[in-house]
N, C-alpha and C positions, 0 to 999 in steps of 0.2 A: 287664402286658397282653400276652396272647398271641393270635395269630391264624393260621389256616391258610388257604392259598389254592392255586390250581392254575394251572400253565402247560401248555398243550397246543397243539401245532401239527402238524396232519397235512399230508401232501403236498398242495400246492395251496391251503392256507389263507392268509388274510390274517394279519397279525401278531397281531391280537387275535381269536382264534377264539372262537366262541360260548361255549365252556366256560371260557375263560380268565378268572380273577378277579383278575389283576394289574391295579392301577389304571391306567385310561386316561391316557396322557400320560407314563408313566414309561419307555416304550420307543419307539424310533423306528427305522424301517427305512431304511437308507442304500443308495444305488445302488451296484451292483457293476459296475465297468467291463466293457465287452463282452469285452475280451481276457482277462478273468479268470473268466468265467462257467463255463468248464469245470472250474475249480478251486474256486470259491466259490459256494455255493448261496444263502446269506443273510448279510447283515451288519447287525447290530443295535447301536445305541447305547442304553445304559440309564442312567438317573439317578433316584435316589429317596432321599429323606431321611425316615427314620421318626422318629416322636415319641420323645422321651427315655424310656427304659425299655421301649419296645415291642419285642417279638420276633415275627418273622413266620416261619412255616414254609411254604416254597413247595414243593409237590409237582410235580415235573416228569415228565410222561409220556414215556417213551423213544421216540425215533424211529430209533435205530440209527446216528446220524451221529457223525463225528469233529468236535470243536470246538476252536477256539483262543479262549481268554478272556484279555483284557487288563483287569486289575482296577486302576483308578486310585485306588480307596479304600485298598486294602491294599498296592498296588504289586507288580507282577509279571505275567508271562505264562506260561500253562500250556496244555498240550494235554489235553483230556478225551476219552478214547477211546470207541469205539463200545460201546454197551451195550443190552441188552434188559431192563434192570431199572429200576424207578422210583427217582428220587432225591428225598430230602427235604432241602432246604436250610434252614439256620437263619440268619436275617438280622437285623441290628440296625444302628442308626445311619445313616450316609450310604454309599450304594452307587452307584458309577458305573464305566462301562467300555465295552468293545466286545466283542461276541460274534460270532465268525465260524463259521458252519456250513459245513464243507468237503464237497466232492463225493466220491463214491466214487473211489478211486484216488489221492487227495491225499497219503496217507501215503507212497506210493512216489514220487510226483512231487516232493514237497517234502523228504522226509527219507531217501529211499532204503530204507525199511523196509516190510515188509508191515503192513497195518492191524491184523491180529490181535495183533501185538506190543504195540499200544497199548490193546487191548480191556480194558474194566473198570479202567482206570488213569487217574490224573492225573499228568502228567509236566511238570516245569518246562521251558520253552522252551530255556533255555541248557544244560540237561542233555541235550538231544536233538540239537541242531543242531551243525553244524561251526563252528569258531572264527570264521570270517569272517562268520557270520550271527547271532552272539550279540549281546545288547544291544538286542533289538527293542523291549522295553518302554521303555527310556530314549529310544530314537530317536523313538518315537511320542509319548511323554508330553511331550516338549519342545514340541510344537505345541499351540495352543489351538483349541478348537472341534472338534466331532465330525467335520465334513466334512474338515477338514484332516488330522486324525489318521487318518481312514479312508483318505485319499489316500496318505499316507505308508505305512500298513500294506499297502495293496494293491500299491503299487510294490515293497515289500520282498518280498512273496510272489511277485509276478510274476518278480522277479529271481532267486528261488531255484528256480523250477519247472524241471524237466528232463524230457526226453522219456522215456517208458516204453513198454512194450508196449501200444500202443493197441488191438490186437486182443483181448488178454486183458480189457482194461477194457470194451470193447464187449460181449464175451460175458457178463461178469459183470452189467453193467447191463441187458442184454437179459433175462437170467434173472431179475434182480430185478424188472423190469417184469412179467414173466409171473407171478411170485409175488404181486405187488401187485394185479394185476387178476384177482381170482377164483382165485388160486393155491392156495387151500385144496382145490380140486377136482383138483389135479394133484400127482402124486408128484414128488419131486426127480429121479428117474430120467427121468420124462417131460419135465420142464423142461430137463434136460441134453440130451435128444435134440432138443428143439425148437430149441436154439441150436447144435446140431451138435457136441457134445463128450460125453465119457464122464461118468458120474456122479462118479467119483473126481476127474477133472479139474475139474469144476464145483466140487466141495468145495474144492479147492486155490485156484482163482482167486477164489472168492467170499470166502474168509477173507483172502486177500491184498489184494483190492481194497476190500472193505466191512468186514472185521474180524469178521464174524459168519458162522456156518455157514448154509447155505441153510435148514436146518430152523428155526434160531432166527429168521431173517428172516421165514420164512413164519408162524411163531407171532405175531410182532410185527404183520405186515400183517393177519393175521386179526382181531386185537383192534382194529386201526385201522378195519377194515371194519365191525366191530361198532359202534364209535363213530359212524361215518358213518350207519349205519342208525338208531341212536338219535336222531340229529339229524333224520332225515327222518320217522321214524314214531313217535318217543317210546317210552315204556315199554309196548309191547304184550306179548304173551305171550313170556316168556323162552325157552320151548321153540321157538317159531317163529323167534326171532332166532338161536338156537343152530343150527338146521338151515339157515337162510339163509346163515350165515357159516362153515359148515364144521365146527362143533363136533359131537361125538358126541351130546351131550345138554346139558340145562341145567346139570348139575353140572360138566361139562367146561368150559363157558363161564365159569361163576363162578370156577372154580379158575384158569383161564388169565388171566382179567381181573384177579383179585387178584394173581397173580404178576407181571404186567406193568404194572399201574397202581397196585398197592398198596391197592386198594379193591375191594369187590364191585361189580357193576353197580348194585345198588340203592343202596349208599352213595354211589357216584359221582353218580347222578341226584339223590339227596336233597340232597347237600351242594354240588354245583357247577353243574349244568346250569341256565342262566338262560333266560328266555323271549325273549331278544333277542340280536342280535349287536352287539358293540361296533364302532364305526367305527374302521378303522385310522388311525393317526396319519400 
């Protein structure tokens, strides 16, 4: 028995976005301590037991974030780097763990390395951190219950965080915000000027803080904007949606949507968009 489903979460979405077909109740959002919100965007506990012999392919639409995954089923902790590519996960049996979505700048604050060094990679925690911070999985796994495990994990992350160049981070996040809100209408050079730096400098700090180039981030945000428009207006004329979201034409929209979501817009609507929103757990 094989089944394919979708996980999608745009900026500002609840845990169960309208398009997400992951079964309700298998994920739970946990509170992020106030002192850690500059480092952690989301903290999710997941627990699901699939029927014997079942295989689920979960298509994850990229959001460009760096993530820390603690997998209690297979054992281990790893960092999954920023990406603008869709991921298709193959899952069987019992799956449980914690997923931490990290904020821009977290790679520098936690590990002292620029985010682009982790882009498109999955790296074991103990292979990346200094000796004194290894063994995170064992430390967290000793506790029972999602809330206690999350508390220990957050305390460990807070203890690792170091000060970095806050001005660079603010510049990068300001530029990211410009590109998120209608950024398809602005060139990278114009966005750099808006935050008061050169285009070359923007390229450097964007890759360092977010792990992607400004152009890759803009592509991703443009497809996200297309997804939001589909929610509001449904499958109206694709040429109109293309023009409203900054694509050259319908063909450009289809090609970019396929590259970043792994499906054409029509396939996405046919297979995954439901007529109602799930209630967040």
